TORMARBA-452710 format. One record per atom (N, C-alpha, C): x, y, z. Coordinates in steps of 0.001 Angstrom, whole numbers, plus 524288, in hexadecimal, padded with zeros to 5 digits. Atoms other than C-alpha are relative to their C-alpha. Example, Ala and Ser with C-alpha at 12.3 -4.5 7.8 and 13.67 -1.06 7.14 Angstrom:
<recs>
8037A7FB5A80000;8300C7EE6C81E78;80384804B080000;7FCCC7FB5A7FFC4;835667FBDC81BE4;7FCFE80442802DA;
</recs>
This chain:
<recs>
804D27FE027FDC1;F4A6E79E749504F;7FB797FC9A7FE36;80490802F88017D;F3DB8796D595092;7FC15803657FD2F;8041D7FD22802B0;F326579AA2947D8;7FBC980197803E0;8041F7FE4E7FC5C;F28137A2B794EF4;7FAFD7FCE07FF3C;805128029280025;F1B7A79BC695262;7FC36802FE80375;804077FD667FCF1;F0EC37A18B95746;7FEAE7FCAA804C0;8015F802C57FB36;F0C5979DC596579;7FAE9802048025D;8051A7FE017FE4E;F00347A62596770;7FD93802C67FB53;802817FD9480493;EF7917A8DE95B98;7FC028041E801A2;803657FC287FD77;EF2277B4F996209;7FE228043B7FC47;801A07FC16803D4;EF15F7BDD595615;7FFC68057A80231;7FFF37FAD47FD86;EF5477CA1095D94;7FFE9804547FBE7;7FFEC7FB6E8036D;EF2577D70E95731;80565802808000B;7FAC47FDCE7FF78;EFF1F7DC9D95C7F;8029E7FD7D804BD;7FD2F802AD7FBDC;F06557D28A9649C;8051A802D58011B;7FB527FCFE7FE8C;F11627D90596C34;801B47FE918058D;7FE30800257FA99;F194C7D9CC978B5;8010F7FAAF8024D;7FF13805137FD89;F1D577CB8697A89;8043A8005E80427;7FC22800217FBCB;F24B37C90298730;7FF9D7FAAE802AC;7FFCF804EE7FD18;F29027BC5198D9B;8008880148805C8;800187FEE07FA66;F25B27BCD399C15;801C37FB1C802E2;7FDA3804A37FDB4;F2E627B39D9A39B;7FD177FE0B804C7;8027D801C17FB2D;F26727B3649B01D;7FB687FC567FEFC;8041A803CD80129;F1B817AC0B9A92B;801117FCF67FAF3;7FE6B802F2804A6;F23017A67299D71;7FBEF8006F7FBB0;804027FF18803E9;F19967AC9E993E2;8016B804AF7FCA6;7FF457FBBA803B0;F19687B5AC98839;7FB22803678003A;804377FC317FFD4;F111F7C1EA98999;80088803B47FB62;7FFDA7FC408044D;F0D667CB0A97E7D;7FAC8802D27FFAB;804C17FCE780069;F031A7D4D397A54;7FDF07FFF77FA69;8023D7FE7280505;EF9E47D7BA96F30;7FE41805A1800C2;800D97FA797FEDB;EFA6C7E67E96F0A;7FA8A801B67FE78;804EB7FDED80208;EEE887E94B966B0;7FB377FD538024D;8046C802BA7FD8A;EE5D97DF0B96D08;7FFDA800BC805E9;7FFC87FED97FA63;EE9C97E3CD97AAE;800217FB0080340;7FFA78050E7FD68;EEDBC7D62597F04;805887FEF4801E9;7FB288022F7FDF5;EF8697D00C98752;7FF777FA167FFC8;80024805AC800B1;EFBC57C1D89846F;8047E7FD6B802E0;7FBFF803377FD6E;F03497B75E98BD7;8000D7FA9B7FD81;7FF4D8052880257;F08B97AB1298572;803C57FCD480348;7FCCC8039A7FCEE;F0DF179FB098D7A;801BB7FB957FC61;7FE6680402803C5;F162F7974598454;800207FA7E80240;7FFBA805367FDAF;F175D78C0698DFF;7FABF7FD327FFBE;805358025B7FFEE;F08BF789C698EF1;7FCCD801437FB2A;803297FE108045A;F0434790E1982C8;7FBA8803A0801BE;804237FCB57FDE6;EFBC47993798BAF;8000D805787FDB6;800AC7FAC880237;EF6767A60098660;7FBF6802F080343;803B17FCD97FD08;EEFED7B10C98DB2;80040805967FE0D;8006A7FAB580219;EEB527BEA7989FA;7FD3480389803E8;802747FBF87FCD5;EE7F57CB0D9918B;7FEC4804B47FC8C;8014D7FB2B802BC;EE17D7D78F98CC6;802708049F802DB;7FDC97FB347FDDD;EE80F7E4C498EBD;7FC39804807FF11;803AC7FBA180097;EE0E87F1CA99058;801238037B7FB52;7FEBE7FD07804B2;EE7EA7F7C698498;804357FCFB7FD11;7FBF8802B080305;EF1E47F42797A3D;804D87FF338035B;7FBB8801717FC88;EFD317ED29980E6;804AD7FE627FCB4;7FB71800E88033F;F0AA97EDC497AC0;803B57FBE580222;7FC5B803B77FDAE;F128C7E5AF9845E;7FE6F7FEE880594;80043800F37FA6A;F12D67DF64991AC;805037FD3D80189;7FB20802197FDF3;F1E987DBCC999EB;7FF2E7FEA5805B6;800D68017E7FA8B;F1F697D4C99A6F7;801ED80431803B8;7FE817FC517FBE5;F1FF57DD6F9B302;802947FD1080472;7FD2E8028E7FBCE;F29507DA4E9BDFA;7FCA27FEDF804BE;80379800A37FB81;F1E757DBA59C7FD;7FB6A7FC677FED8;804538035D80197;F15817D24E9C09C;7FC9C802A37FBF4;803157FDD68043D;F0C587D3FB9B537;8037D802077FBA4;7FD4B7FE098049D;F10707DB9C9A94B;7FF85805EE7FFAF;800A37FA9E801B1;F12CE7E9419A443;7FE4A7FFD87FA4E;8022E7FFF780547;F0A7F7EB8F99826;8003B805887FDCC;800037FAFF802AF;F0C2E7F67598E57;7FAF3800AB7FD07;804FD7FEF780292;EFE797FB0B98B15;80069805107FCDE;7FFE07FB7180371;EFAB5806579824D;80225804D3802B7;7FEC67FAFF7FD79;EFC6D8111798C5F;803D87FFA280479;7FC4E800417FBB7;F064980BD5995FD;801577FA80801A5;7FE5B804ED7FDBB;F0C438012399E33;7FC107FE5080427;803CF802297FC54;F03117F85D9A5D5;802207FB0080269;7FEFE805147FDA1;F049A7ED3C9AF78;7FB847FC657FE89;803DF803EE80181;EFD9B7E1209AA84;8008A7FB548039A;800308048C7FC8E;EF9AD7D67C9B425;7FD587FB9A7FD0C;802358043B80323;EF7DA7C9FB9AC83;7FC377FC9A80315;8038D803297FCDA;EF0BE7C3A89B7E4;7FA728021B7FFD1;805267FD8F7FFF8;EE5847CD5E9B787;7FE92802867FACD;800E47FD36804E4;EE71F7D3859AA12;7FFAC805DD800A8;8008B7FA697FEE1;EE79E7E0FF9B08A;804C48030F7FE22;7FBEF7FC5C80199;EEF797EC8A9AB70;7FFCE804C280398;7FFC57FB467FCC8;EF40D7F7D59B40B;8045F803777FDF3;7FC5D7FC4D8024A;EFAF08041A9AF6F;804EC8009A8034F;7FB027FEDA7FD88;F09618058B9B29E;801AA805917FEB4;7FE4E7FACF801AD;F0C96811A49AA98;7FDAA8014D7FAB8;801AE7FE228051B;F06518197999FC7;804C48015F7FCAC;7FBD97FEA0803B3;F0E8F81B9E993A0;7FDA08035D7FBB2;8019C7FC7480427;F0CC08270798A3D;7FA1E801357FFF6;805947FEB180000;EFF1E82B3598E9B;7FEA98046C7FC42;800E27FBB1803A3;F00D883702985C4;7FFCC7FE327FA54;80002802258054F;F018982DFD979CC;7FC1F7FB727FFB0;803E78042E7FFDD;EF4AB826709797A;8001B7FC797FB34;7FF978034C8049C;EF7B08214796BD4;8046B7FC148003E;7FBAB803A27FF5A;F03A581A00970CF;7FE647FB4F8034A;80089804867FC8A;F048280CA19772A;8055A7FDAE80107;7FB3C802E77FEF4;F0F078045297D63;800437FB587FC46;7FF9480407803FC;F14827FA38973FE;803437FB498018A;7FC7C804677FF07;F1FF87F1D397882;803548015A804B6;7FCE77FF007FB61;F28667F03298487;803857FB7380162;7FC40803F87FE58;F33767E8B898B03;8023A801A380541;7FD2C7FEC07FB37;F3A827E7D999808;805D17FF257FF25;7FA5F800E08001D;F49207E8ED99A1E;8018E7FCB3804BB;7FE778036F7FBA9;F51347E0B89A3A9;7FF3C8026680565;800997FD537FAFD;F4ED57EAE29AE51;7FA3D800CD8017B;8058E7FF837FEE1;F3FF27EA159ADC3;7FD90805037FE1C;802467FB538024E;F3E377F6E69A68B;7FCCC7FE827FB31;8036A800E48047A;F33387F72B99C89;800F38043E7FBF4;7FF4D7FC7880466;F35D17FD4B98F3F;7FB907FF027FC2C;80478800BA80373;F2A737FFBE98602;7FF69804AB7FC5D;800EB7FBD9803C7;F25C5807CB97A8C;7FA3D801287FF55;805497FE7D80180;F19AF80F2D97676;7FFF0800FF7FA26;800807FF208059F;F146E8113F968BD;7FAB4802587FEBB;804F87FE1E80206;F09D3817C9960DA;7FCB57FB4C7FE78;80355804848012E;EFE8280E299606F;7FE248000B7FA54;8012C7FFB78058C;EFBC6812FD952AB;804977FEA07FC8A;7FB3F801E680294;F09B880F0094F03;8022E803D27FBF8;7FE0D7FC28803C9;F0CD281BBF947EA;802E98048E8028C;7FDB87FB5E7FD94;F1016826F395146;804D17FE9080339;7FB208010A7FD2C;F1DE78279F956DF;7FF96801E7805A3;801227FE4E7FAA8;F18BF828E4964C1;801E17FC2180419;7FE55803FF7FC57;F1EE581CD396AE0;805408013080284;7FB2E7FF427FD04;F29C381C8F97511;801377FB0680300;7FE6B804437FC8A;F31638130797D7B;800AD802148058A;7FFC97FE987FA7A;F30FC8131C98C53;802957FBA38032C;7FE0E803AD7FC1B;F371B80C8A99818;7FC9680083804D7;802E57FFF37FB10;F2F25808B09A40E;803997FDE080430;7FC548016E7FBDF;F3790808779B03A;7FEB980324804DA;800F67FD3C7FB1C;F359D80BD39BE78;7FA858023880061;805647FE2B7FFE7;F271180D4F9BC5F;7FEE4804927FC65;800AC7FB7B80366;F2907817DE9B1F2;800B27FE827FA4B;7FF628006E805A4;F276C8189D9A339;803B8804547FE3D;7FBC87FC4F80132;F33C781F1B99DFA;800F0800157FA1F;7FECB7FFC480598;F3590823F198FE3;805B17FE927FEFD;7FAA58018480162;F418D81E3D98932;80296803FD7FC68;7FDF67FC67803F2;F430E8294597F53;7FF4D7FE0E7FA79;8012A802208052C;F3FA38203B973F2;7FA478013B7FED5;8054C7FE31800FC;F33A18269B96DFB;7FF62801597FA39;801177FE878055C;F2D1782AD396156;7FFBC7FB5B7FC53;80034804E8802EB;F2A2B81CFF95C84;7FA457FE747FF68;8057980163800CE;F1D53818AE95662;7FEBB7FAAE80254;800D9805487FDED;F1E5C80A1495980;805067FE45802A9;7FB93802157FD11;F27D3806519644C;7FF607FA1A80080;8000A805807FE88;F2B817F81E9666C;804C27FEE38035E;7FC20800E07FBFF;F339D7F2119710E;7FEDC803AF8048B;7FA92801248012A;F3C027F60B97739;8019A7FA7C8018D;7FD86804CE7FE39;F45157EA749798B;8053F8018380251;7FB157FEC77FD57;F513E7E9E798200;803D07FB7E7FF86;7FBDF803EF80004;F5E397E2C498141;7FFCE7FCE680511;8005B8033D7FB42;F60197D7C998B29;801CB802B2804F8;7FE367FD357FB4C;F67747E0DA99479;7FCF7804FB80108;8033B7FB627FF32;F5D5B7EBAA992EE;80299805197FE96;7FD0B7FB3D80108;F67637F55F98DDC;7FF3D8023E7FA8D;801477FDF98052B;F62CD7F6C097FBC;7FA257FF857FF2D;8059C7FFF680120;F54E87FA9897C54;7FF35800927FA1C;801727FFDC80581;F4F8A7F7B096EBE;7FA5E801DE7FF84;805457FDF9800AA;F43AB7FF5896A36;7FEA6800327FA38;801CD8009180566;F3B7C7FE1495DE6;7FC7B8048C7FE7D;803897FC6B802B0;F358E808779552B;7FDE17FCF17FB59;80208803B1803D8;F2C9E7FFA094D3F;7FF1B802817FAAC;801077FD9880514;F28948094A942AA;805108017E7FD3B;7FAEC7FEE18025D;F36AD80D8C94068;803027FB037FEC7;7FD848051F800B4;F3A747FF01940CE;805A380007801EE;7FACC7FFAA7FDB3;F4608801B894998;7FFF17FE068059D;7FF08801397FA83;F4B987FCDD9566F;8047E8036A801CE;7FBE07FCED7FD96;F535A8062695EEE;802267FD30804BF;7FD8C8024A7FB65;F5CAF80262969D7;80262804568034D;7FDFA7FC1B7FC54;F604180A35975FD;802C07FD3C80481;7FDB0801DC7FB26;F6962807F998162;7FC80801A58048D;803217FEE17FB5B;F620A8072A98E56;803B4800D08049C;7FCCB7FEE37FB6D;F68E780DB2999CA;7FDC07FD46804D2;801B9802C37FB45;F67F8807F69A77B;7FB1B802688025C;804B27FD7F7FDDF;F5D83811FA9AB07;7FB627FFB77FC39;80442800AD803AA;F553880E3D99F36;7FFC1804067FBAF;800097FC2C8043B;F582881A15996D4;802987FDAB7FB2C;7FE1E80213804F1;F5AFB8179D98887;80414803937FD92;7FC467FD1380316;F66BC81BB1980AD;7FDD8801077FA95;801C97FEDE80550;F65EF820469728E;7FE827FB007FD17;801CA8047C80303;F5EC78173E96944;803117FF997FAEC;7FD918010F8050C;F65B8810F695DBD;7FC797FC4E7FCF6;803228038D80330;F5F76809D695262;8026C7FA918001D;7FE46805717FFC5;F60A27FB319549F;7FE867FD147FB04;801E9802E280487;F58937F67C94911;7FC09803487FD1A;803EF7FDA38035C;F50D77FBD393DA5;7FE9B7FC037FBCD;801BD803C9803E4;F48A77F31F934CA;7FCE3802A97FBB7;803507FE538044C;F42B07F5639278D;7FA747FE0880110;8055D801B07FEFA;F33C37F4EC928AC;7FE617FB187FD0A;80150804C8802DC;F33977E9E291EAB;800D87FB1E80352;7FF20804607FC6D;F38697E113929C0;7FBA77FF6880408;803D57FFB27FBD1;F2CB07E49A93229;8019A80445803CB;7FEEA7FBE87FC28;F2BF67EE1B93D85;801AC7FD9480530;7FDEA801F47FB0E;F33AC7EC1C949FC;7FBE78009E80442;803D07FFEE7FBB6;F2A837E8739550A;802ED7FEF780518;7FDCE800907FACA;F2D837E3A2962BF;805607FD7F80015;7FACC802447FF5A;F3BC57E0FF96690;800947FD2180532;7FE6C8027A7FB1D;F41A17D7FC970CE;805A97FE557FF72;7FA738014E7FFF7;F4F5F7D3E0974AC;800C17FAA680278;7FEF1805227FDBA;F54AA7C62D97719;804E48003A80367;7FBD0800197FC26;F5F4C7C1C19807C;8055E801187FDA9;7FB1E7FE8F80288;F6A1B7C41C97677;80012805C17FE68;800447FA7680145;F65D97D24397512;7FE368011D7FA82;802037FF3180545;F601A7D04196795;7FA68801FE80039;8051B7FD748001E;F540E7D80D963FB;7FC727FD337FC29;8040A802578033E;F47ED7D13895ECB;7FBDF8041F7FED3;8044F7FC838016F;F3DA17D8E995758;7FBD87FCEC7FD0F;80437801C98035C;F30527D572951FB;7FF6B803D97FB82;800CF7FCA880493;F2D867DAA294463;7FA3B7FFF97FE8E;805867FF6F80153;F1FBE7DFAA94247;7FFA9800887FA0B;800458001B805AC;F1C7D7DC6493430;804B47FD7D7FD6F;7FB2E802348021A;F297E7D569932A4;8007C7FA2780052;8002B805B17FFD0;F260F7C724935A5;804777FD9D8032D;7FB52801FE7FD69;F32297C5D793E3F;800BE8025080567;7FD3B7FDD57FB84;F38A57C76A94B45;805CD7FF9D7FEC3;7FA727FFEC80129;F46FC7CB0994A72;8033A800C9804F3;7FC4F7FF7F7FBAD;F52A27CA1095389;804DA802DC7FE05;7FB7D7FCDE8016B;F5D507D460952C0;804087FFD88045E;7FBC37FFE97FC30;F6A8D7D41795971;800578055F8028D;7FF487FAD37FDA0;F6E7F7DF17962C3;8029A803E57FC5C;7FDB27FC80803D8;F75F87E49395725;7FC658015A7FB88;803D67FEB3803FD;F69B97E52294EBA;7FFF17FC627FB54;80006803A48045E;F6C6E7D969945D8;7FB837FC1680097;80426803E780002;F612A7D0759421C;802717FA9680080;7FDB9805297FF1F;F64527C2F894789;7FC007FB907FFB0;80412803FD8006E;F57407BBAC94759;7FAFA8028A7FE02;805527FE4F8013F;F49B97BCD19417D;7FC727FB478007A;803EC804197FF5B;F3D7A7B4EB94454;7FB40801977FCD1;804597FEDB80385;F32E47B464939EA;7FAEF7FDE280249;8051D801737FDE8;F24817B3E893DE2;7FC097FF5F7FB93;8040E8009C803FF;F182F7AFF49367D;7FC15804787FFDB;803547FB678000B;F12237BD4193904;80379804D580016;7FCAA7FB8480135;F16E47CB029360D;801768034C804BF;7FF397FC0C7FBF0;F15777D30B94278;802167FD9080508;7FD73802097FB4A;F1F467CEA194CCC;80110804A580393;7FFD07FB5E7FCBB;F1E3F7D7E395848;804517FFE88041C;7FBCF8002D7FC16;F27E67D31096298;8015D7FA5D80142;7FE07805207FE73;F30387C764966A4;802598006380573;7FD498009A7FAFD;F340C7C35F9746A;801477FA3A800AE;7FE418055B7FF2E;F3A0D7B70A97A10;7FE687FE268055F;801E1802247FB1D;F34AE7AE1F98481;800FF7FA3680052;7FF088056E7FEAF;F339C7A05098980;803FB7FFA680464;7FC75800AE7FB8B;F3BBB79A9B99483;8059C801877FEAE;7FAB37FE8580193;F484A79CB998CAE;8001C805087FCD2;8009D7FB23802EE;F43547A927985F7;801EF7FF7D7FA5A;7FE63800E980562;F466C7A314978BC;7FB5E7FF1E7FC54;804978002B8036A;F38897A34B97375;7FE8A805967FE95;801A67FAE1801CB;F358D7AF0D96B30;7FA188003E7FF7E;8059E7FF0E8009E;F27B87B47496BF9;7FF48805157FCFA;800E87FB668033F;F22A17BE0B961EE;7FA348013C7FFC9;805517FE1F800D4;F16377C611961E2;7FF8E8021F7FA76;800FD7FE3780554;F10107C99B954DC;7FAD7802F37FFE2;804897FC8180048;F04FC7D22E94FD8;7FD107FF667FADD;8035D7FF9B804A2;EF9917D2A494684;7FF54805B87FE51;8009D7FA64800C7;EF9F67E18794755;80211801A47FAA7;7FEB77FDB480517;EFA1A7E86293A01;800317FC157FB81;8003C803C980445;EF8FC7DBB893236;7FAB7800497FD46;804CB7FFD680316;EEEFB7DC289274C;7FD557FAAA8000B;802D0805057FFD5;EE46A7D19992641;802A87FBAF7FCE8;7FD7C8041980317;EEB8F7CA6891B63;805277FE418027B;7FB3E801847FD3F;EF81D7CAB492379;7FEB57FC87804AB;8019B803447FB9C;EF1117C54792F45;7FE737FA8E7FE32;8018F8051D80211;EEB907BA6D926DF;804C47FCA17FEC7;7FB47802F18015C;EF9317B69E92268;803AB7FF47804A2;7FCC5800717FB49;EFEF07B8009302E;7FC907FE5280491;803AF801A27FBEA;EF5EF7AFD3938D8;8023B8001E8057F;7FDA07FFE17FAD1;EFFBF7B02D94416;8017380584801C4;7FEEC7FA9A7FE73;F009E7BF019447D;7FD9F8010D80562;801C67FEC67FABB;EFF867C3C995289;800E77FBBC803F7;7FF218044D7FC5B;F037F7B6C895880;804F1800DC80337;7FB2F8004C7FCF5;F0DB97B460962FF;803377FB787FDF2;7FC8E803F880234;F19577ACEA95D7B;804767FEC5803BC;7FB35801547FD40;F24DB7A5B296343;803D87FD877FC30;7FBE48028180304;F31DA7A12A95DCA;804997FEEF8039A;7FB6E801507FCE1;F3E5D79B1D962FC;8046E803BB7FEC6;7FB997FC71800A8;F4A1D7A3F09651E;804DC7FD9F80269;7FB11802007FE04;F586D7A10296773;801F380314804AF;7FE067FC887FBE1;F5B237AC8B97067;7FB7C8018980395;804567FEB37FC7C;F52E07AEDB97C96;7FF0F805D58006C;8015B7FA997FEF4;F4BEA7BB6097FCE;801C3801A68056A;7FE977FDB47FAF3;F4D697C40098BCB;7FB3E7FFD680399;8047A7FFE17FC6F;F44C87C281997E0;7FDD6805898008E;8028D7FAF17FF39;F3AFB7CD6E999D0;800338016C805CB;7FFE27FE077FAA8;F3E057D50B9A62F;7FACD802A58013A;804F67FD657FEB7;F313E7D8DE9ACF0;800AF805D8800EC;7FFFF7FA607FF3B;F2DCD7E73C9AD94;800358013D805DE;7FFB37FE2A7FA98;F31DD7EDC29BA57;7FC1F804788009F;804097FC037FF6C;F25877F52B9BE12;8012D803DC80461;7FEF77FCA57FB86;F2A677FA8D9CAF6;8053B802D17FF56;7FAEB7FD4880021;F3514804FC9CBC2;8040B7FD158032A;7FBC2802A97FD25;F423B7FF829CFF2;800B2802728055D;7FF4C7FE077FA9B;F44B9800A69DE8F;80519803048007C;
</recs>
């Protein structure tokens, strides 16, 4: 594995939601707390930023064009040409202290995402599936800080993160999108850092960022640690893979919760990093916004 290098010294407060978008060969990500969406073009070095109307946890390409963005109170369509946001579906209007945090698509164009307590203490978060124009509860609930989910390459195993418990659960996904019982896939001691965003590569291995752990780690489908990548800053929030061969790892990081003396010793905190990987990632299937015919 290559050593990570900063490719955008952006100093994000809470960099998150990286996704490689094949239709424009670019890496997109968010800064949740600064309410920003960022685009990085590695071929040209081009950088562009948009403002969001509220905290934005993730964005994923939409099959009909533009993106689906997870804002504080729901799913929105984001048009990068105009910078406009339009509501697709409210989520948890009865829980104004919650926000959307992380999301992913499966090979069928279904969107899976989680909510969390914005104060990071109350177990009010849940996971949902967006399909056929509807937001559908998955039954995974009672979590203070959700992260992920992530899905196996065939879309049949869903991995979900309870960050405060420092665990990853795994569920079988039925053909209709319902989840089977959850089993514990991984549990880490907090001394390793807290499990943040997960992603899956083409061999079905699970990558996690470690918030406060200085590392990204790769685990086999059986839960064995097979790789680790050390960073020059503590808060690694999520890793995805992009480039023409999808063998470039991109990692978002955060300045969030670092004390002044820690920020002084970690000048690259909050930057976007890249590193070389041996195993390619999985293409991101665009979100299917319209119900299936």
